[in-house]
C-alpha angles and dihedrals in degrees: 000000000000118000112243093210090059094066090048092052092054093049092054093052110105124195114233119214118241138172119296121226090251092055092047091051092048091053092047089049093051092049093050092052091048093045091046095050091046091053093045091052090048093048094049091047091052092048090050092051092048092051093048093047093050095044089049090051093051091047092049092049090047096049088048092056092043089051091051093048091047093054092048095046097042093053093053126101096215141005135202139163112258088222114024092219098042114076094188097085137044133177119217121201106214125217090262094052100255122123132242119193119203118191140167131212127197123232122271114222110259099349112061145011120238112259148182120225145175130221135178093208104036094225113138098245097047098066113117112210120241088196138056097262100158103058102078095188107036099021128087132253127211121207139167089032120169140163122205121191121200110197123236112278135207095044093304098313094119120047125241116272124220122205116203125194133170142146118229127198139156121293116293092252096045114133109282100217112130091246091059099050115105136152136165134197120224128192137161143160117230125194115207117233117254111254113246107251 
């Protein structure tokens, strides 16, 4: 025999309205678009800040090297290329008569960064690096380096002029992602001071 209370219980049962599958899919789609665009924005901001930081570091290192070269060249009494056809090395004659050699070496694929160095003797092993040549990842590399010396003109009344040009970039083993690539070109012309006579 059927229970009379059972019929009463069924009639009091109300259906509660929930989300349909279509509504749930629309909400999930909107959330994924929002999260995706937020991540894209954050990633591009991070790449931009990485690029700016690395470019600033390369420029700062290059300016430091250029300032050091300028101080040494400006204080010299005379300048000349070590080899007239090779623009990678010059020799400065200081005011006290001693010599200072400045040279640059290009990077060697996979083994060393390009660098600029100075020496008092000019022998290959005696050059001291002005750049961080040994750290292939976080160091810097110098390429396309040249020195051009314009001799004194007017019978020695004006001093020689040295033109310096080089390109600086991160170390040769630095990460190669596009947001880590940075290089900067540096060039200047430096007039030597006249020696006091």
